[in-house]
Steps between C-alpha positions, in 0.01 A plus 500: 500500500802581711804281461372143520191598698161521329224710652142545382402863562259754358677763291296810401538583130411831340186497284547571129193518275425659161294816472356617170455874452225576251382845393247658270365837396137577591271268304790304349632149545768409750852446373786352699768750592720252676542195718706519815600236749428654838433429864124547561407802706464872420407401142308824450806704593713280277278574200489875568876517548564310177263719297657816639858378470449412135352840425162352406318715755593846625303470824238297684227699321591317176371174653122488461450146632727241655394146588718240669413152368603256773415170337600193707680379189829696495514525119172692501599765755517847359425870511243645260534876452292749303707804407416843368496535123851535360691328780549175311655693214780604733568135579523397135739780402723452805508123476603498135788735576622300797477166320687629195779628723581145607684464168718804570866484587515737797136524609482874428163456328358338814600803708370738233167317489448556871620859518304604192190356668538769763664488840414750773793722609667361808524708815843610629458311832521315722859538620567188705787453745703198395493352852120517494485342154701203624238423766211472253557139380470377859184707550354353183594149607310541829173529306566232237273245665468274198873505436560402860278195453598395147830666405371524143323832454606853406409827666462867409490756779428872491676722755485872567812713526526435875513124445144429612342201324173603336396191305647158417378240255629149429467294185676219321575754226710799604331719239158389628593613851580846361171507308312421821668789682436748218145374443414543867617860495325566168168383644550752782583782253847536655712511185760620417707358783742789532735503800470123532749215479425158352695201626476166320642157564695319234615634164412854391382465141382741232132440571535598867672829416232563238220447751673713763562783254138496384392525865732797556731319743840674491703250706516122443720260692546125484678234697598350163661618178360737236501429127640715220160605367380583850796736543448660158138576576586625850762738358250628243240557771740656752440224754727391784586129478677308775584132470650228720360675808597263777743457788551874535624542143351597164582595143367839389442497124323831439348795681754519780374846592214332689744329738657671799812340644 
């Protein structure tokens, strides 16, 4: 509707459907690790990225079997994974720590839970010229096909130090988009992602910094704002964080040594 004029038009809307992630040890029963609302596509990468980001697996070799269950009924769609013995124990110990931290005052326990789970050391590079950094949101936007059609989907894009786009994934959940990027590289045995830059749309939350740090990404930028816990974890990991990257401007919150002006 525009003013007093009514028009009947087709308006593409982004798809959002639930995906259950179920896992088991060899010979055991499946248990649900989580339920995420996601945009269908690259579900295998999404599962691998989630498992790695949460510290449940240390590499693709920990995944013995992975089956994508694409039931026509959305509520029954899921990923069934068989993991090496001992992997599920990592999930239980980590999850209890993270959940208990929600009652904390400053969130320090949440950061401790992640760092104690083990984060790979971040590489010293890349060192990115600020002028080049400012061009990356437009480069990302060029490849956001679903965003162009719907206006309602997030993106995560991986660039090298020269600003070349290597991989981009879209999803209704910004953290899911990151999982899809990391999972794709994990399946190719290309982790850690040293000397790479991750650019995300929207807010930069704690879970995105966690996933990036686990993947060894030393430089994370966003067109939106970071959160306090995201910045605490980034400082602990030695990560560069840039927010509000748009219109030729940005806020540098940590790791300024990776920026060249």
